[in-house]
C-alpha positions as CSV (number, residue, x, y, z in Angstrom):
1,M,-25.2,17.0,-1.2
2,N,-22.1,18.8,-2.4
3,C,-19.3,17.7,-4.7
4,N,-16.9,16.5,-1.9
5,E,-19.7,14.4,-0.3
6,L,-20.4,12.8,-3.7
7,V,-16.7,11.8,-4.1
8,N,-16.7,10.3,-0.6
9,T,-19.8,8.2,-1.4
10,L,-19.0,7.3,-5.0
11,M,-17.9,3.7,-4.5
12,A,-21.0,2.9,-2.4
13,Y,-23.2,4.6,-5.0
14,L,-21.8,2.7,-7.9
15,D,-21.9,-0.6,-6.0
16,G,-25.5,0.0,-5.1
17,E,-24.8,0.0,-1.4
18,L,-26.3,3.3,-0.5
19,V,-29.6,3.5,1.3
20,E,-32.4,4.9,-0.9
21,E,-32.3,8.4,0.6
22,H,-28.6,8.8,0.0
23,H,-28.9,7.2,-3.5
24,T,-31.6,9.8,-4.3
25,E,-29.4,12.6,-3.0
26,V,-26.4,11.5,-5.2
27,T,-28.7,11.1,-8.3
28,A,-30.2,14.6,-7.7
29,H,-26.7,16.1,-7.4
30,L,-25.5,14.5,-10.6
31,E,-28.5,15.8,-12.4
32,G,-27.5,19.4,-11.5
33,C,-23.7,19.2,-11.5
34,D,-21.9,18.7,-14.8
35,N,-18.6,18.5,-13.1
36,C,-19.6,15.6,-10.9
37,K,-21.4,13.9,-13.8
38,F,-18.2,14.1,-15.8
39,Y,-16.2,12.8,-12.8
40,V,-18.6,9.8,-12.4
41,E,-18.5,9.0,-16.2
42,S,-14.7,9.3,-16.2
43,Y,-14.3,7.1,-13.1
44,T,-16.7,4.5,-14.5
45,H,-14.9,4.4,-17.8
46,T,-11.5,4.2,-16.2
47,V,-12.7,1.2,-14.1
48,K,-14.0,-0.6,-17.2
49,V,-10.8,0.0,-19.1
50,V,-8.6,-1.2,-16.2
51,R,-10.8,-4.3,-15.8
52,N,-10.5,-5.1,-19.5
53,L,-6.8,-4.8,-19.4
54,R,-6.8,-7.5,-16.7
55,C,-3.7,-6.0,-15.2
56,G,-4.9,-5.9,-11.6
57,S,-5.5,-3.0,-9.4
58,L,-3.8,0.4,-9.8
59,P,-0.9,1.0,-7.5
60,A,-2.0,3.0,-4.5
61,N,0.1,6.1,-5.5
62,V,-1.3,6.1,-9.0
63,E,-4.9,5.8,-7.8
64,A,-4.3,8.7,-5.3
65,K,-2.8,10.9,-8.1
66,L,-5.8,10.1,-10.4
67,R,-8.3,10.8,-7.7
68,A,-6.6,14.1,-6.9
69,A,-6.4,15.2,-10.5
70,L,-10.1,14.4,-11.1
71,K,-11.1,16.1,-7.8
72,E,-9.5,19.3,-9.0
73,H,-12.1,19.5,-11.7
74,L,-15.1,19.0,-9.5
75,C,-15.7,22.5,-8.1
């Protein structure tokens, strides 16, 4: 698994929806990639903060900009 593949499967991984083989691949990648580990930690923290604000979903353009900015730091 590479960084881009991780980003594409992140939601399913965090929601526990990946089959065991893919879940294991993501976990192994995270153990060896500090950039992706930071990305997942940042993403998870951001989701928790937004949920606690109870302000609803991010506007699509804001989400897209956030994802693009974080993706720049992956590889």
